[in-house]
C-alpha positions in Angstrom: 72.0 119.2 123.9 70.9 118.8 120.1 73.2 121.8 119.3 76.1 120.3 120.8 75.2 116.7 118.2 74.7 118.9 115.4 78.1 120.7 116.6 79.6 117.5 116.7 78.0 116.5 113.0 79.3 119.6 111.5 82.7 118.8 112.9 83.0 115.3 111.1 81.8 117.1 107.6 84.3 119.2 108.3 86.9 116.9 108.8 85.8 114.1 106.2 85.9 117.2 103.3 89.4 118.5 105.1 90.1 114.4 104.1 88.6 114.5 100.8 90.7 118.1 99.8 94.2 116.2 101.0 93.4 112.9 99.2 93.0 115.3 96.1 95.7 116.8 96.7 98.1 113.9 97.2 96.9 112.0 95.2 99.4 112.4 92.6 102.6 111.5 94.9 100.9 108.3 95.7 100.5 107.0 92.4 103.8 108.6 91.5 105.5 106.0 94.7 103.1 102.8 93.4 105.2 103.8 90.3 108.3 103.5 91.6 107.5 100.3 93.9 105.7 99.1 90.3 109.0 99.9 88.4 111.4 98.2 91.2 109.4 94.8 91.2 108.9 94.9 87.5 112.7 95.0 86.9 113.3 92.0 90.3 111.0 90.1 87.8 112.9 91.1 84.4 116.4 90.3 86.2 117.5 93.8 86.5 117.3 94.7 89.4 119.3 98.3 90.5 120.5 99.3 93.9 118.5 102.4 93.1 115.4 101.2 92.5 115.3 99.5 95.4 116.1 102.5 97.1 113.7 104.3 95.5 111.4 101.4 95.9 111.6 101.7 100.0 111.4 105.0 100.4 108.1 104.8 98.4 107.0 102.0 100.6 107.3 103.7 103.7 105.6 106.9 103.1 102.3 105.0 101.4 102.4 103.1 104.7 102.5 106.2 106.8 100.3 107.7 104.6 97.3 105.2 103.4 95.8 104.5 106.7 94.7 107.9 107.0 92.5 107.9 103.8 90.8 104.9 104.7 93.1 102.1 103.4 94.3 100.4 105.8 95.3 97.3 103.9 97.2 99.7 101.5 99.3 100.8 104.9 99.4 96.5 105.1 101.2 96.0 101.2 103.0 99.0 101.9 104.4 98.0 105.1 105.7 94.5 103.1 106.8 95.8 100.4 108.7 98.5 102.7 110.3 95.1 104.3 111.0 93.5 100.9 112.6 96.5 99.7 114.9 96.9 103.3 117.6 94.5 102.7 120.6 96.3 101.5 121.1 93.1 98.8 117.5 94.1 98.0 114.5 91.0 97.8 115.0 87.6 96.3 114.7 88.2 92.5 111.9 85.3 92.5 110.0 87.7 94.4 109.4 90.3 91.6 106.5 88.3 90.4 104.9 88.5 93.9 106.0 91.8 94.7 104.3 93.3 91.4 101.4 91.5 92.1 100.9 93.4 95.3 102.1 96.4 93.9 99.2 96.3 91.5 97.1 95.2 94.4 98.4 98.4 96.0 97.4 100.7 92.9 93.9 99.0 92.7 93.2 100.3 96.3 94.3 103.4 95.5 92.1 103.3 92.4 89.3 102.4 94.2 90.0 105.0 97.1 89.8 107.0 94.0 86.4 106.7 92.4 84.6 106.5 95.7 85.3 110.3 96.4 
């Protein structure tokens, strides 16, 4: 029985280490996706949104929503889903929401940075 418990504990440790290696590997992509979203939100707030930025922000948010929970960032998944929905319309988000979207992107960045520092 004791060796079974040790086996499970070792398996958990191995899984945690594998997740940490994946985090380090994908962190640059995660940061780049947040930067894409931030640029689109900033452009929207400045009154200079473009369709290409909206499409890129939508894709980046979709990918982040799918991956952040894997790394224990459930709140990050929620924020990314919110951004994904906001950038999903062909007309894009309401220009008046630019500052709000920039704040959501900033919160997302802060979550990723806090996760980064804990590794």
